[in-house]
N, C-alpha and C positions, 0 to 999 in steps of 0.2 A: 540432064544428068551427065551427059558426055562433057559438057562445059565444066562442070564441077570436078570431074575426074581429071580433066586436062590441067586444071589449076593445081590440084593436089599432087599430081605427078611432077609438075614443074617445081613446086615447093620442095618435094622430097629430093629431087635432083640437086637443088640449090643447097639444102641442108647437108647432104652427104659430101658436098665439095668443100664445106667450111672446115678449116683447120682449128686445132686447139688454140693456136696463137690468135686466130680471129675472135674466138669466144673471149679470150683474155683481153684482147684489144677493145672489144665492145663493152665488156664489164668495166674496164678502167675508164673509158670515155664516159660511160653512164655515171660512174661514181664521181668523176671530176665535175661533170655537169651538176650533180647533186650538191657537191661542196660549194661550187660557185653560186648556185641558187641560194644555199643556206647563208653564205656570207653576204650576198646582196640583200637578202630578206631583212636583215637586221640593220639596214642603212636606208638612207633616203633614195638610194639608187633603185629601189623596187619600183617606184612610180616611173622612173626613166626607162626601165626595162619594159614595162607595160606599154609605154609610149612607142618604143622601138618596134615592138611586136605589132602594134597597130599600123605603124609606118610600113612594115614589110607586108602585112596583109593588104594594105591599100595598093602597094606596088604589084602584088600578085593579081589582085582583082583587075587593075587597070590593064595588065598584060592579057589576061584571059578574055576580057570583054573588048579588047582592041581600043581602049581609051588612049589614043596615041599621044594626045597633048599632055594629059596627066602623067602617063607612063614616061614620057620624055623628061619632064621636070623631076619626077621622083627618082628616075634612074641616074640622072646627073647629080642629084643630091647625094646619092649613094656613093658616088665617086670619091667624095671627101668624108664619107661616113666613118672610116677607120680613125682618121685624125680627130673628128668630132667626138667619137667615143672616148678616145684617150683624154681629151679635155674634160668632158662631162664626168667621166668616171675616175678622174685622177685620185680623189681621196680613197675610193674603194680599191683601186688597183694598188695603191700604196699600202693599204691595210692588208690585202691578200699577201703581197710580197713580204711584209713584215712578219706575218704569221708563219709563212713558209720558211723564212730564214731564221726564225726564233726558236727558242727551246720548247715552244708550245707546239712543235710539230706533232707531238703525240695526240694532240686534239683532232688531227685528221684521221687517226686510226679508229675504225668503227668499233663500238662496244668496249673501248678502252675504259678502265676504271678511272674515275675522276680523282685526282690527287689534290688534297687541300694544302695549298701553299701557306706557309707562315710568314711570308714576306711582309704582308700588310701589318700583321700583329707585331712583328719585330720593329717595323718602322714606327708604329704608334708607340710602342714601349720605349724606344730610344728617344723619340720626340718628347714624351712625357718626362723621362728622366732628365733630358737636357733642360727643359723648361723649369723643372723643379730645382736643379742646381743653380741655374742663372737667376731664379727668383730670390734665392738666398742672398745674393750680392746685388740685387736690383739692377741686373744687367739687361739692357734692351737688345733685341735681336730681331732680324727679319728672316723668317723661315719660309722657304719656297718649296712646295711639293710638285714635282714633275710627274704628271700622269702618264702612264704607259699607253693608254688609249683613251680617246674621248668618250664621255658618257653618251650612250646611244639613245635612240628615240624611245625605246620601251622604258628605260630607266627614268627619263624625263617625264614621260606620261604617267608612269606609276607614282613617282614622287609627288607630282602636283595633285593627283587624285587622293593620295594618302593624306596630304596636308589639308585638303578640303574636308575629308571625312575619314578618320582613321579606322572607323568600325565598318565601313562599307566593304562589299565583296569586290575588291579592286581587280582581282585576277579575272573574274567573270566579265567585267567591263572591258578589260584589256584583251580578252580572248576574241573579241569581235574584230580586232586588228592584228593581233600577234598569236603565235602558237600557244595553246593552253599551258603546256608544260613550261615553256620559257616565261610566260606571264607569272605563273605560280612561283617559280624560282626567284624571279626578280622581286616580287612583292615580299616574299619570305626574307630575302636578304635585306631589303630596305627596312622592314619591321624590326629585324634584329639590330640594325644600326640605330634606329630610333630608340629602341629599348635600352641599348647600351650607352645612349647619350651622345652619339656621334652625329646625329641628325636631329633637326628640330629641337635643339636644346633651349629650354626656356631661359629668358633673360631675367635677372634679378636686379631691379633698380629700386628696391624698397628703401635703400638708404639715401637715395638722391632726392633732394628737396630744392625748391626754388629759392633763390637768394632773398632773404628777408631783410631788405634794406629800407623799404618805404620810399625809395628814390623815384621821382618822376623825371623822365628824360625827354619826353616828346609831348607835343600838344597840337591838336587840330583847332585852330582859331577861326571861328566863323566871322569872316569879314562882312558877310551880307546874308540876311534871312530874306532874300529876294532874288529873283532871277529874270533874265530877259528871254528865256526860252520856256516852253511848257512841255517838257519831256513826259511822255505818257507813263513811263515806268518809274518815275522819280520817287525814291524812298523818302525824300525830304519834302514831299508834297509841293513840288515846284518852288522850294525855298522857304516855305512857311513852317515846316517841321510840325505840322498838325497843331500849331498854336494859334492859327487864324489871325495872324498879324504879320506884316512885313516890316522889317526894320534893318538898319545898317549899324555896324559896330562903330562906336565912338572911339576917338583917339585915346581918351582917358581910360576907357575899359580895356582897350588893346594893350596899353602900357601896363596897367595893373595885372593883366594876364601874364605878361613877360616877367614882372616882378614876382608874381606867385610861382612861376616855373623856376626861377632862379632860387627862390627860398626853399623849394621842395626838391632841388636837384642834388643836394648833398655835395659830395666831392666830384660829381660827374662834370666833366669839362665840356663835352660836346652835347648841345641841346638842339632839338629839332622842332620846328614850327611850320605847320602847313596851313596856309591861308585857304579857307574853304568857303563854300556857300550852300545853297544858292550859287550865285555867280560873284566871286570876290572882286573882280575887276570893276563892278558897279560901284565899288568903294575904293578906287585906286588911290586917291589922295591920302586916306587914312592908312592904307597899306604902306605907302612911302614913309609916313611919319612913324609908324610902329617899327619898321625896319631900321630907320635911323636911330630910334631909341634903343633898339637891340644892340646896335653897334656901340653905343655909349656903355651899355651894361657889360659888354665884352671887356672893355678896357677897365671898368670898375671892379669886376669880380673875376677876371681871368677866364671867362667862359667863351665858347665859340658857338654862335647861332648858325644853324644850317636851315635856311628858309626854303620852302616849297610853295608853289601855287598850283591849285587845280582849277582849270578854267575851260569854258566852252569856246574861247578865242574870238567870240563875236566882236568884242570891243578892242581887240588888239590893234595897235598902231605903232608907228616908229618909236615914239616915246616909251610906250609900255614895253615893247620888245627890248629896247636898250636897257631899261631898268631890270626886267626879268633876267636878261642875259648877265647883267652885272651882279645882281644881288641874290638870285635864286640858285640854290644848289641843284634843284630839280624842278621841272615844270611838267604837269600832266594836262594834256589837251584831250577833251572828250569828243570823239567822233566815231560813228558806228560802222563805217565802211562804205559800200556802194551808195551813190546818191539816193536811189529809191529806198534803200533800207534805212539810211540815216534820216531822211526827210519824213518817213512814215512815223517814226517814234520821237523825233526831236524837232517839232515845229516851233515857230515863233508865236507870240501871243495872238497874232492875227491869222494863225493857221497855215502860214506858208512855210516851206522847207527852209532849213538853215545851212544845208551843205555848201551852197555857193557862197554864203557869207563867211565860211570858215576855211575852206580847203586851201585857198591861195595864201591866206595869212599863216596857216599852219606850215605850209611849205617854206615860206620865207623865214619863219622863226626857226625851223629845223635847220635851214641853211646857215643862218646866223649862229646857230648853236653848234655848228660843226657836226651835226648828227649825233651829239652826245648830251647826256644828262637831261633827257626829256623822254616822255612816253606819249604815244597816241593810245588812249584807252577807250575801248568801245564796249558795248553791251549787245549780246545777241539774244533774240527771243524766239518764240515758236514760229514767228513769221519768217525767220531766216536761219533755219537749221543747217543750211549750207554755208555757215559762217566762215569756213575756210576761204571762200571766195571773197569775203569782205577783208580778211587779213591780207590776202594776196593782192586785192585791189589797192589797199593802202601801201603795200610794198612796191607795187608798180608805180605809185605816185612819187616814189623816191624816199619814203620814210623807212628808217632802219630800226627804230625802237617801238615795238608794237605790243599791245595787249588787248584782247577781247575776252570778256567774261560772260557767263550765262546770267540772265536776269533772275533775280530772286524775288518771288512774289507768290501769293496763293493762287490756286487754280480758278478762282472766280474771274480772273482776267483771261481773255482769249489768248493773250501773248505769253502767258505763263508756260514754262516748260514742264511737261508732265513725265511721270515715270515711264509711260509708254514711248516717250520720245528718246529715252536714253540710248537704245541701240543705234538709232540714227546719229545721235550726238557723238557716240563713241567712234562710229565709222568716220565721222567728219574729222575728229581729232587725229585719227590714224592717217587719213588722207592729207591733212595739213602737215603731219609729221613727215610723210614721204616727200612731199613737195619742199618742205623745209630743208631736208637733207640735201636735195638736189640744188636748191638755190644758194645754199651757203657754200657750195664748192666754187662758185663764181663771184669774184669781188663786185661785179656789176649788179648782181641780183641778191647779194647778201643782206640779211636782216636778222634781227633778234626778236624772239617771241617770249614774252615774260614767263609764261607758264611752262616753257620747255627749258628754262634756265634753272637747273638743279645742281647744287654743289655736292658731288659724290665723294670728294676727296678731303674735304675739310668742313668749312662752314661753322655756324655757331656751336658752342659747347652744349653739352647735354642739359645743363641747368637752364639755358636760354631756350632750348627746343621744347621745354616742358609747357610753356605758356604762350608761345607764338608771338603775336603782335604786341602783347602786353597791355591790352585794353583794360581800363579800370585799375591798373596797377602802375606800370611804368609809363603809360600813355593815357591821356585824357582829352576830352573835347571841351572847349569853352564857347558858349553861345554868344551871340551879339549882345545879349543882356548880361553877360558875365557869369552865367550858371555853368557849373561843371558837371559833365556826364562821363561815363566810362569810355565812350567813343562817339563819333559823329552819328552813327546809326542808332544809338540809344537816345538821342536828343528827343525830348517830348514824350518819352514813354513814362507812364506812371510808375512811381517808386524807384526810378533809376537816377534821380538827381543826387549828386554827391556833395554839392556845396556851391560856393560862389567866390570868385576872385575879388569881388567888391568888399566882402566882409571877412575874407580869409578863412571861411569854414571849409572843412573837408572831412568826409566820412571815411575815416581810416578803417572802420570795420568792414565796409563794403570793399575797400581797396584790398584788405586781407582776403576776403572771399574770392575775389578775382585772382589774386596772387596764387592761392592754393588750389584753384580749379585747373588742374593739369591733366595731361594725357594719361598719367598714372592713376589719377583719382576718378577719371571718367570711365565708367564701366565699359562702354562700347569702344572707347579709344585704347584701353589698356592692352588689348590683344590684337590691335590692327597693325598690319605690317607697315603702314604709311604714317604711323603716329608721330615719328620724329621728323617728318618732312612737312606735314600740314600743321603740326602742333595743336591738334584738336579742332581745327577749323574756326569759323567765325562764331564768336559767342553771341553776337547780336542776332545772327540768323537762328542760332539754337534757342535763344530767348523768344524770338518772334514766332517760331513754329511749334516749339515744345513748352514754352513758358518756363524754361529752366536752362541756365547757361551751362549746366553740366551734361545736358543731353544733346549731342550734335544733330544737326539737320542732315538726315541720312542721304538725301539726294546730293547734297554738296559733297558728302564723303565719297560717293560713287564717282562723281565727276573728278574730284581731286585724285583719286586712285588711278583713274584712266589717264589723266594728264601726266602723272608721275611715271606710269608705265611707258607712255610715249617718250617722255623726257629721257628716261634711262635707255630706251632702245636707240634714240637719236645719238646719245653720247657713245654708246657701244659701237655704232656704225661709224661715227666720225673718228673715233680713236683707231678703229681697225683700218680705216682708209687714210689715216694720217701718215 
């Protein structure tokens, strides 16, 4: 009891000595701390503040318990702490000073009534008026809006949640991370903007139609229905295309294919022909003869043939390399990455690996090519979900033009990628993206990854974006027998034959069906944010998995969306650091 009385007496003596100015001082300091915490709370600095508190707690504990080594390190770190804080909190410090020095000083006054400013409404009205007047004279203009403050975290989070599910209780979900009142206010303002048409405004492309020309501009010409490898995931059944026969393209059929392309090209000047297989270099003499014939047609009809060859590079030699360098606009070499990964899925007919047969030839070809107009294209499976390591392996070998894509097959195969694998695949794309940004800053490690190359500033017009690769419409495949299919992946499928270059037949009704199968007519594509980048995805995959070219293969959709997200993030980072 005596101890308690002593404490109370001491406290009373202390209280009686405090002046009114001290009370005011304490109150002002408390309120300033409150304002500081409120400002920090709405920024990313909140986590940093928590980290600093943990640091100070560790410093105190090390002092109390005489942990001299830890205390020495932490204490010396504290010596530069002020400078570090200024660097870390630079955006937040700037924000606080801007608020203090602005006309919004009234916001620091407690219980002050909120005044609704009409600045935004006036700006919108003036902008609409200006656009209306300029539209009358068809005057173009670039309008730039300078934001007073950056959109904060709560607004970003609320907006994304609203776009996912507009009817959900967004405020309740946000309240787990932000103050309830602030969450409700943010959601209310965003809903109002959406209702007034300023956010999430639907696009109306109902009047946009694909070009109805009937022109064919590109052809995949199968030089060989045979192959010198036995790739386990081969969609072409190791070159046979499920036709149970192996054969090579004849020079006569190849020439008729070019004649057919010229006849169906209309006024199109530039025509594309990709020698495909199987393995096309197994029929190299015929490729040479067909290319020479194409050069004759160029002079006769005023056309320009851009030839491409897709090869496994096993048969490459000096003669072939020189020819490909001279005549091919692009060359695609198939290789999957690390030796153990490649050899597991791409063996020779005797079961041995093919990596060592390919890698040095591919290096030499890329060198002769000047690291331009070629691609190393690989396929990753469930066996190598760490496929970023395969991309980086090829980059480390000196290759600069790379592409690795997921295998597409049903889950009856052990190597098939499953829905449950997608989180792991997404993480790998993100990891590859981070490494990609780092390596591209150094000319010695620079490389290009096909799926991260997205044109955000231009690219094809809207009409071209509607149908993607143009399979079955502007692009066809011709088999070694002369049969015409919508693309190389449709070859051998029942009901998908479009005609023959030998007799000149062509199913224009099927061509029209592919032509009008656009992202605007596909139900699942029409509302997808990525529709004008993927253009509806692969129609062959849609047909294989859903039996309908208008129903996209959903796993492919998810993978494409992830790649686009990474590509956009990479471009944003590279432009910021430029």
